[in-house]
DRENTOR-847206 format. One record per residue: x, y, z of N, C-alpha, C in turn. Coordinates in pm, whole numbers, plus 32768, in hexadecimal, padded with zeros to 4 digits. Example, Ala and Ser with C-alpha at 12.3 -4.5 7.8 and 13.67 -1.06 7.14 Angstrom:
85277DC7830C84CE7E3E830C85287EB6830C;85057F1F82C485577F9682CA850A80038313;
! end
This chain:
975C15FC6D7896F116486D359682165F6D9C;965516DA6DA295ED16FB6E05956616C86DD5;950C16BB6E37948416906E13944016F16DB3;945E17746DC3942017D96D6E944917C56CDD;94D117A66CC494FE17926C3B94BF17146C01;94B016AC6C54947016336C2193E2164E6BF3;9398169F6C41930D16C06C1B930A170F6B99;9369176E6B88936D17BF6B0C938917666A94;93E417046AA4940416AB6A34938A16576A0D;933F16296A7192C315DC6A549261162F6A02;924F16AE6A2A91F3170569E2921F17176953;92A3172C693C92D6174068B492BF16C4685F;92D8164D689A92C215D2684E922E15C36826;91D415DF6886914315D7686B911B163767FC;914D16B46803912D1718679D916016EE6714;91D616AF670F920E1682669091B716166652;918815B866A69132154C667490B01586663D;907415E466888FF71622665C900B166B65D7;907C16B765CC909A1701655090A816A264DC;90EF163164F2910015CF6486907A1595645A;9023158064BA8F9E154B64988F5115AC6441;8F5C162F64608F181693640E8F4F16986381;8FD4168C63749012168B62F08FE11614629F;8FDD159D62DF8FAE1526629C8F1D15366272;8EC9156F62C88E3B158562AA8E2C15E36233;8E7D165062308E7516B161C38E9C16706140;8F01161961408F2B15D860C48EBE15796093;8E77153860EF8E0914E060C88D99152F6087;8D8415A960B18D1A15FC607A8D2A16115FE5;8DA216075FAE8DB916225F218D9415AC5EC9;8D7915395F038D5714C45EB58CC314C75E8F;8C9F14C45E0C8C1214D25DE38BBC145A5E08;8BFD13E55E1C8BAC136F5E358BA3134E5EC9;8C10135E5F138C1513335F9F8BFC13A26002;8BE0141A5FD38BD0148B602E8B4C14846077;8B4514D260E58AC714DD612E8A5E151F60D5;8A84158D60918A2B15D060328A3A158E5FAB;8A0015165F998A1314C95F2089D915135EA8;8A2815195E3C89FE15645DC789F615085D4F;89A915365CEC899F14F35C6C89A1155D5C00;897E15355B86898D15925B158910158F5ABE;88ED16055A8F888116115A2E88C0162C59A8;88B015CE594C88F215D658CA889516115860;88CB166F5813888316AB57A488BF167D571E;890E160F5720895315E356A788F215BB5638;887C1587565D8818156255F987A015C055FE;87B61636563787491694564D872516DE55CD;86A516EA55B186771741554585FA17895575;85E918025548857C185655748534188954F8;84BF185454DE84731877546683FA18CB548C;83BF1908542683461959543982D0191153F9;82631905544481E618D4540C819F194B53CF;8197194F534A815F19C4530480CC19B352E5;808A195A532A7FFC194353127FAC19C15327;7FD21A10538A7F851A8853AC7FB51B00535D;80381B125352806C1B8C531580DE1B6852B4;80BE1B6D523481221B4351D181921BA851C1;81861C1B520081F01C7F51F882571C705268;824C1C0652B382A91BF3532383371BE152F2;83951C22533784221C10531784531B8B534C;84B51B51530984EB1AD05335852C1AE053BE;85251A77540D85661A7A549085FD1A88547A;863D1ADD54C986CB1AF754B487131B025539;87921B2C553087E51B3355A787B91B99560D;875A1BEE55E9872D1C54564886C21C1F56A7;86921BA65691862F1B6E56ED866C1B625779;86181B7D57DC86441B79586786221AF158A3;86861AB158DE86721A31592286731A4A59B8;86001A3159F985F41A435A8B85D919BC5ACA;861E19A05B38860D19205B7D85E6193A5C0E;857918F95C38854219095CBD854A18855D08;8569188C5D8A856E18125DD984E217EA5E09;84DB17815E5A845A174F5E87840E17B35EDD;845718135F198417187C5F6983F118F65F16;840018E75E8F83E019515E2F843E19CA5E3C;84B519B25E71851C1A1A5E76856B1A165DF4;85891A8C5DBE85DA1A945D45866C1A785D6A;86A61A105D2C873019EC5D4E87921A0C5CDD;87621A0C5C6187B71A2F5BEF87641A7A5B89;879D1AE35B50875D1B285ADF87CA1B555A7F;87C81B1F5A07882C1B3F59A287E81B455919;882A1B8C58BC87FA1B87583388241B0257F6;87E01ADB578D88031A5D574A88941A635717;88C11AD856EA894C1AEA56BD89AE1ACC572F;898E1AFD57A689E61AE6581989EE1A52583B;897D1A0C582D897D197C584789D5193457E1;89C8195A57618A1A191B56F98AAE1936570E;8ACE19AF57388B5A19D2574F8B94199157CC;8B3C1956581E8B69191158988B73187A587F;8B8D185558048B9817C757E38B14177F57DE;8AA817CB57C78A22179057C18A011741583F;8A31177258B38A1C1727592E8A0E178659A4;89B3176459FE89A217AE5A7B89B2174E5AF1;89F1177D5B5B8A06172B5BD4899D174F5C3C;895816E95C6F88EC16FF5CCF88F716995D41;88CA16C05DB688C016615E24885515F95E02;886615825E34880415185E1E877D15465E53;8714152C5E05868E15545E2F863115655DB8;85BA15975DD3855415AD5D6C8553163F5D43;854016575CC2854716DF5C8D84DE16F35C1F;84CA17745BFE8475179A5B8D84C417F95B35;84CC17DA5AB5850D18335A5484A218845A0C;84B719075A02845E195F59B784B019A6594C;848E199058CE84CE19D85860846E1A43582E;849E1ABE581E84481B2C57F6848F1B845790;84411BBB5733847A1C1556CF84951C9F5708;84711CB6578684861D3857C484B31D285854;85131D7A587C853F1D7A590784DF1DC75960;84881E17592384291E69596E83AA1E1A598C;835C1E4B59EB82DB1E0F5A09827E1E1F5992;82201DC4598681BD1DCD591A81671E495931;81611EA758D081101F1F58E4807D1EFB58F0;80341F4759417FA51F2D59527F5C1F3958CD;7F7E1FA158827F431FB557FD7FA2200D57AC;7FBF1FE65731801C203256DE8005200F564B;801B207155F58014205855668098201E5535;808E1FBC54DD81001F83549581741F5C54F1;81551F20556381BD1EEF55BD81A21E5D55E4;81AA1E02558181941D7555A482081D3E55F3;81EB1CE9565282521CA656A282381C0F569C;82A31BC75680829A1B36567382E71AF556E4;82B61A84571182FA1A42577F82D119B0578C;831A196A57E182FB18DE57FB833218BB5886;82F1185E58C783191832594E832D179B594D;8398176E599183B016DE599B83EA16BD5A24;83B416565A6483E816285AE5845415BE5ACD;84B915BC5B22852215585B158560153E5B9F;85AE14D15BA685EF14AA5C24868514995C0D;86D414CB5C6A876614BA5C67878E14505CCD;87DD13ED5CA3881113885CFE88A7139E5D0E;88D913845D848966139D5DA489C013505D44;8A2313975D0B8A84135B5CB38A5013325C2C;89D0134E5C0F899313245B928977139D5B39;896313805AB9894613E95A5888B713D95A27;886714445A3387DD14445A0487D514955984;879F145B591B879414A1589B870914DF588E;8707155E586D868715A75867863B158757E7;86811563577B863D153A56FF860115AD56B1;859D158F5661855E15F2560A84E51631564F;84D816B4563F846616FB5676842817525609;83A517645610835F17BA55B08317182855FC;833618A455D982F71917561C8271193855DB;8213195E562D8191198C55FD81741A175631;81101A5955F680E91ADF562280B31AD856B1;80E81B2A570B80BA1B27579680491B8B57AE;80231BD357457FB81C3657517F421C0C56F8;7EDA1C5C56FD7E6A1C5156A07E791CC2563A;7E7B1C9D55BB7E871D01554F7DF91D2B5525;7DE61DAF55107D631DE254E77D761E445473;7D261E31540A7D1E1E92539D7C8B1EBB538B;7C761F3253527BEF1F68533F7BDD1F8D52AE;7B6A1F6552747B4C1F8951EA7AB71FA551DC;7A911FD851687A072004515079DC1FD850C4;795E1FAE50B8792B1F885034791720054FDF;79121FF34F5B78FF20654F00787B20AB4F1C;7811205F4F37778F209C4F55779720EF4FD4;77E020BF503677EF210A50B2783B218B5099;78A92183504F78FA21FB503278A922634FE5;784E22354F8D77FC22934F4077A222E74F99;778422B25011772B22FB506D7776235A50C7;77FC235850C5784D23AD511D7849243D50EA;7823249A514378182527511C786F25825173;78C3254B51C57918259B521B797C25425262;79D1257D52B57A36252E52FC79F524C8535B;7A33245553627A0423E953B97A7D23A853FD;7A63235A54627ACF230D54A17A98228C54D9;7AF0222854DD7AD021A8551B7B36218E5589;7B08217D56027B61215E56717B5320CA5694;7BC6208A56A27BC91FFB56C77C121FF1574C;7BD71FA457A87C0F1F9C582F7C081F0D5862;7C7B1EDA58947C7E1E5B58D97C991E6C596C;7CEA1ED3598F7D061EF45A1A7CC31F785A39;7C711F7B5AA27C251FF55AC47C81206E5AD0;7C5C20D85A8B7CA921555A927D1C215E5A31;7D2F20F859DC7DA020FB597D7D7020D258F1;7D1C212558B37CEE2104582C7D51213257C0;7D4220FD57497D82213456D17D15216D5679;7D3021E2563F7CCD222755EC7CF422205559;7C9A21EA55077CAE21DE54777C5B224B5434;7C9B22A753F17C56231A53B67C1422F45331;7B9D2329531B7B582321529B7B3B23B15271;7B7723DD52057B70246951DD7AF724865185;7AD32507517C7A602530512C7A72250E5099;7AF1250250697B0924E24FDD7B09244B4FC3;7AD723FF50227AC8236D50197B4A231F502F;7BBA236250427C34231A50627C3422F650F6;7C79228951187C78225F51A57CFA221A51CA;7D112215524B7D8B21DB52827D8821435270;7DE7211052247DEE2081520C7E60203E525A;7E90208652C07EFA204E53147EC51FD75363;7F211F82538B7EFD1F1153E27F191F395472;7EB91F2454C77ECA1F3C55567EEB1EB8559A;7F441EBF55FC7F6A1E4756467F4D1E5E56DA;7F011DFF57157ECF1E10579E7EFE1D9E57F8;7F2D1DC4586F7F471D5F58D67EC11D2458FF;7EBE1CA359107E3F1C6059307E351C4F59C6;7DF41CB15A087DE21CAE5A997D581C7E5AC1;7D041C675A607C7E1C325A757C551BE959F7;7BD71BC659EA7BAF1B7D59727B431BC75923;7B341C49593C7ACC1C9658FA7B071D1158B5;7ADC1D28583A7B061D9E57EE7A8C1DF857D8;7A9C1E7A57F57A311EDA57E37A521F35576D;79F21F4557137A021F9B569E799B200C56A8;79CA208856A2797320FC56AE798321535632;7914216B55EB791621C1557378CC22425592;790322B1555F78BE2331556778E5238354ED;788023BC54AA78A1240E54367826243A53EA;783F2481537E77D624BC532C77AD245C52BE;7732242B52C676FB23D15263767B240E522C;7678242551A976052464516775DD24E651AD;7642253451D4762A25B7520E760425B652A0;7600254452DF75DC253B536C764B24F553BA;765B251C543A76BE24DB548E7688245554BE;76CF23EB549E76A4236654C4770B23275521;76DB22D955807735229055DA7704220155E9;775E21A855FD773A211E561C77AD20DB5665;778A208756C477ED203C571077CC1FA85708;78321F5956F5781D1ECA56EC78941E82572A;787B1E13576C78E81DC857A878F11D3E5768;796B1D09576579841C86572D79CF1C325795;79A01BBB57AC79DB1B6458137A421B0557D7;7A7C1AB3582D7ADD1A4B58067B5A1A8357C4;7B841AFB57ED7BFE1B3757B87C761AF457FA;7CDE1AD957AB7D531A9657E17DCF1AC05793;7E431A9F57C97EBF1AB557807EC11A5C5704;7F171A7E56A57F261A3456277EAA1A3E55CF;7E591AA355E37DE21AB755907DF11B395540;7DAF1B3B54CE7DA21BB5547E7D0D1BD05470;7CDE1C3554B77C511C5B54B37C401CC85449;7BF81CA853DE7BE21D0553727B581D435380;7B541DBC53B87AD71E0053D37AA91E465352;7A2E1E30532C79FB1E6C52B079721EA952C7;795F1F21528F78DF1F68529A78931F535217;78141F31522277C01F1D51AC77401F6E51BB;77061F8E514A76841FD0514C76181F65513F;75A91F7A5183753A1F1C517C74B81F69517E;744C1F27516173C81F66515B736E1F2151C0;732A1F72521472D31F36527972491F18523E;71EF1EE65292716A1EBC526371181F31522E;71391FA9525970F22020522A712E205751A8;71922013517471D0204050F9723620AE510B;725B20CA518A72BB213351A5734920F951A6;73A7214851717433211D516F746F212851FB;74AB20C0522A74F020C052AA757B20845293;75C3206A52FE7645202952EC765E1FC6535B;76BD1F6F534276DE1F0853A477761EF653A5;77A61EBE541378351EA1542578421E0A5430;789C1DD153E378AD1D4253E979401D1C53DC;795D1C9F53FD79E21C6853E379D91C21535D;7A181C5D52F87A0E1C2452717A561B9F526A;7AC61B9552AE7B151B1B52A87B641B125329;7B851A99534D7BD51A8453C67C441A2353A5;7CBF1A5453A67D3319FE538F7D6C19DB5417;7D83195C542C7DB5193154B07E1218BA54A0;7E7A18B354F17ED5184154ED7E8717C1550B;7EA0175954BD7E5B16DA54D47E7916A2555E;7EED16C555947F13168D56167EB516BA5684;7E691725566E7E0A175156D57D9816EC56E3;7D6F16B356727D04164F56717C88168156BB;7C6616FE56A07BF2173556E67B7E174C5685;7B0C176656BC7A94177E566C7AA218055629;7A9D180555A47AB21882555B7A3218D05546;79C2189D5578794618E8556C794F196755BD;792919D8558079301A5955C578A91A765601;78A61A815685782A1AA456CB78271B3A56E0;77B71B7756BF77AE1C0856C3774D1C345730;776F1CA5576A77161CE357CD77051D7457A6;768A1D9C578C766F1E24576376551E7757DF;76A71EDE57F276961F365865764F1FB7583B;76721FE957C476362064579175AC20495759;756E20AB572274E820A056EA74EB204C566C;749B1FE4566674941F8C55F2740C1F9E55B2;74031FD9553973821FF554FB73331F7754DA;73761F0454D173311E8A54AE73021E3B5527;73201E6A559D72FB1E21561572641E26562C;722B1DB95664719B1DBB5682717A1E2E56E2;71041E6656D470DA1ED2572B709D1E9957AA;70AA1EE2581970701EB6589770CF1E6658EB;70A81E54596B71021E1059C970E11D7E59DC;707A1D4D599570591CBF599E702F1C915A29;70021CEF5A7C6FD91CCB5B03704C1CB45B63;70C61CDA5B3C713B1CCA5B92712F1D2B5C08;713F1CFA5C82712F1D525CF6717A1D185D6E;71901D6E5DD271C41D465E5571571D5D5EBC;714B1D035F1B70E71D135F8471211CE36007;70EF1D1B6075711B1CF660FB70F31C67611A;71461C216165712E1B94618271521B7A6214;70FD1BA86270711A1BA062FF70F51B1B633B;713F1AF863A271171A8D63FC70F21ACD6482;70AD1A8564D370811ABF655170F31AD265B3;70DC1B286617713B1B37668671A11BA36674;71901BFC661371F31C66660771BE1CE66646;72101D22669B71E71D9A66E471DE1E146688;723E1E1C662B72421E8E65D172221E5F6545;71B41E8A650E718D1E5F648971AD1ECB6424;71D91E9F63AE71F41EFB634171761F0262EC;71491F7962D270CF1F8A628470EA1FC161F9;71671FE761DF71882023615E72161FFA6137;72221FAC60CC72A51F7C60A373011FEB6072;72C9205F6054731B20CD60247344212D6094;731B210F610D73402164617F7353211061FC;73AB20AD61F673C42056626A7423209C62C8;73F820B76342744D20F663A67492208963F9;7515208263F07564201E64387591205C64BC;75682020652D7589205865B075EE1FFE65F7;76332032665E76991FE166A476621F5F66DC;76B91EFD66ED76931E77671576441E736798;76701EC367FA762E1EBD687D75A11EF76878;757E1F3A680B74FA1F786801749D1F2E67A2;74CA1EBA676F74791E7C670774741DE36712;74071DAE66DD73FC1D2166B873B71D246631;74041D4365CC73CD1D68654B73E11CFB64E2;737B1CE5649373851C8C642173841CDE63A1;73E11CBD634773E01CFC62C273C91C8B625E;734A1C75624173271C0561EB72C01C2F6184;72DC1C0F6109727F1C2E609D72921BC7602E;723C1BCC5FCD724B1B6D5F5E72371BB45ED9;727A1B7E5E75726A1BB05DEC720A1B525DA4;71A71B8D5D6771461B3F5D1A715C1B5C5C86;71791AF25C3A71961B015BAB71401A9B5B5F;70C61AC05B39706B1A605AFA70A51A1E5A7D;70F61A675A31712D1A2F59B671AB19DE59CA;71D819CF5A46725119835A6072CE19D85A4C;732C19CF5AA973A41A235AA7740119FA5A34;742A1A5F59E674931A4B598075141A9259AA;75041B0D59DF75771B5A5A0E75511B9E5A91;75B11BA35AED75961BE35B6F761A1C225B9D;76211CA55B9776981CEC5BC576711D505C30;76D41D775C7F76BE1DD95CEB77291E455CDE;76FF1EC25CCF775B1F345CCE775D1F705D5B;77D41F7E5D9477E01FAF5E1E781A203B5E1E;77D920965E63780A211F5E7377F721495F05;783A21B35F2B783321DF5FB7785F22705FC2;783022B2602A78602339604B78DF2333609F;790922B960C6797E22A7611A79F1227260C4;7A5B22C260B77ACC229C60617B14221F6093;7B18220B61177B592195614E7B0C21166128;7A89212161277A3620AF60FF7A4D208E606D;7A5520F660177A6F20E25F897AF720A15F74;7B5A20CC5FC27BE120945FB67BDF1FFF5FD7;7B941FDA603F7B8C1F4E60677B461EFA5FFC;7ADD1F315FC27A941EEA5F597AEB1EDC5EDC;7B341F475EBB7B8C1F445E467BF81EDA5E57;7C2D1ECC5ECF7C951E675EE97C601DDA5ED0;7BDE1DC85EDF7BA11D455EC67B6E1D395E38;7B901D9B5DE27B661D995D557ACE1D8E5D4A;7A861DDB5DA079F61DC75DAA79A41E445D94;79DD1EAB5D58798D1F235D39791A1EFE5CDE;79351EA85C7C78CB1E6F5C2978D61DD85C37;78771D9D5C7B78801D135CA878221CBA5C56;785B1C575C13780C1BF65BC777EB1B825C24;776D1B785C4D77491B0F5CAB774A1A855C6D;77361A7D5BEA773419FB5BA877C119C85B8B;78191A215B6078A319F95B3F79051A535B89;790B1A4A5C0E79671AA25C5879F81A785C44;7A531AD75C5B7AE21AB95C527B111A7F5CD8;7B8A1A475CD77BC11A0E5D537BD21A795DBE;7BF61AF45D927C091B615DF37B891B885E39;7B151B6A5DFA7A941B905E347A721B435EB3;7AB41AD35ECC7A931A815F407A9E1AD25FC2;7AF51B355FC27B051B88603A7A851BD46057;7A471C0C5FEF79CD1C5B6003795A1C016030;79581B83600078EB1B29602878F71B0160BB;79711B0860F179821AED618079451B5C61D4;79401BD5619B790B1C4861E478791C5D61C5;78561C5E614377CC1C6F611877A51BED60D0;77631B916115774D1B0A60DF76E01B016075;76F91B426002769D1B365F93769B1AA65F5F;76271A705F3B762819EE5EF5766F19FF5E6F;76BB199C5E45770719AA5DC9772819225D8F;775019245D10777418A95CCB771318885C5A;773918265C0976E818005B95765E17CC5BBA;764E17A15C3775CC176D5C61755F17D95C5F;758718585C56752318C45C4E74DE18C85BC6;751F18915B5F74E618955AD8745E18505AD5;73FB18955A9E7376185D5A8E731F18645B08;7354188D5B7B730318945BF4729B19045BEA;722918ED5C2671BF19525C2571B019965CAD;71E519575D1671E219925D9C726A197D5DDD;72AA19EA5E06732E19E15E4473291A265ECC;734919DD5F3473441A135FBD73C91A535FE2;73C21AC9601F74381B106050742E1B1960E9;74971AED612D74A11AFB61BE75231B4561DC;75181BC761FA758C1C1B620F759C1C4262A2;75661BF062FC756F1C0F638B75FF1C2863B6;765A1BD1638D76E41BDC63BC772F1C51637E;76F91C8A6312773D1CFB62D277441D75632D;76E81D7C638D76E21DF163E477611E016439;779A1D8F6462780C1D9264BD78831DDC6480;78951DD063FC79031E1663BA78DA1EA1638D;78621EAD635878361F2E631F78271F98638A;78091F70640677F51FD1647278742025648A;78E71FF4645A7964203D646D797A20AB6406;792320B263A379332115633778BA21736337;78CE21ED63677861224E63697841227A62DB;77C1229262C1779922C4623F772922726202;77122289618176A82243613776EA21E460D4;76CC216460E1770620FD608A769620C66032;76A820D55FAF763E20AE5F50766920335F00;76121FCF5F0176261F545EB475B91F505E48;75DE1F715DCF757E1F775D6175761EEF5D1C;75021EAF5D2674EC1E2C5CEC74C21E3B5C5A;75101E035BFF74F21E065B7074CD1D785B45;74501D645B22741D1CDE5B0573E61CDA5A77;740E1C755A2B73D91C5D59A573A11BCF59A2;73261BBF596C72ED1B39596673061AF758E0;72D71A7E58D072F01A31585572A71A6957DC;72471AC357F272011B02578372431B85575B;72A61BAF57A672E81C2F578972AE1CA457D6;72461C8D582772111CF7587C72741D1058ED;72771D8D591D72D81DAC598572A11E1359E6;72DD1E165A5C72B91E795AC173361E9A5B11;733B1F155B3E73AC1F475B8D73751F7C5C11;739B1F3B5C7F735C1F595D0073C91F775D67;73CA1FF15DA1742F20105E0774051FE05E91;74661FAF5EDC74531F8D5F6A74B81FE05FB9;74892030601774E2208D605F74EA206960F3;756720676125757F205561B375BC20D861E9;757D2110624F75A72191628475E0217E630F;765C21AA6322769C21A363A576B3223263D4;767122566441767C22E0647476E322E864E4;
! end
């Protein structure tokens, strides 16, 4: 036998051994307990899916059309089946060992931002799969994942209606639902369902009352999923004996599991005939320290210049003799890119006392004082020196309108403008 044939035989023997090893490895892969990708099972044998009807008694019972979605620890969707498909699969799903989140929903579609008569119920549960073991999901109860809103009017209010009216309700900016109130006193009694992307609901009324066009805007805080906000319009009489109207939450139905404060805090944005007259001495004033080369002399015409040309301080203070009760900032601009950036931070209308988590981005850029500690303060210092570094990139006029209400109900609205040329 030649040396060449001996070498070829060695190669063939080595290849055979390697091939056998691969076959053995592949056969091991089929074992659920001893495999490298160890798997376990999620059992639905004792699974039940009920509806919590605390919010909406017209809810349909949970059925086989519910969608079961399972996400891994990286929030990747790994399984999505209808409840019927799960039952037809022996009430069992096979998963790799690890941590997961199960989401059951009455709809396979995304929750609509705002829609009439489209309630969606769901529930979320975390669980862990262990190799070769069976995890039982148990009983789950679905709750409303939206905020339900209905609109109604008192008899006295309806008696004053002399033409078509409408009430717009909005939880997500730019996506309101409109509830019609007709001249014949009939009105839309549909239920609106809103995705909860923030915690504030705005109600805007416009229509013919006693032969005149009336408008009013009011906001309600602490909005959350699993709530039913029942908006009601009532007629009232002011100190001058004139008939006016008000918007209130007549009742608030909420799942007990929320365990939240059910008190409805109101913020009047539109004209309130019962509000105290005057601004209560609320004002903004310049608050300079020494050593600044470029001084601002007018808060409504601040010219922001490039960094290499300035050593500028933007410092002022709000004086509120009656103590701060509400402090919001409305932001507008002639620059669409600036507006887009502010909108992304949920800060077009910024509540300095109760900001949302998304607002933290805007505070990194424009460091407004904020938080519950502002309540009751009579002097609030603003230092916006660092805001220039970001704002200088946006040409145009940027207006920050300060809306301040004191504990007596007096209020003032003061614009602060930054101009970038």
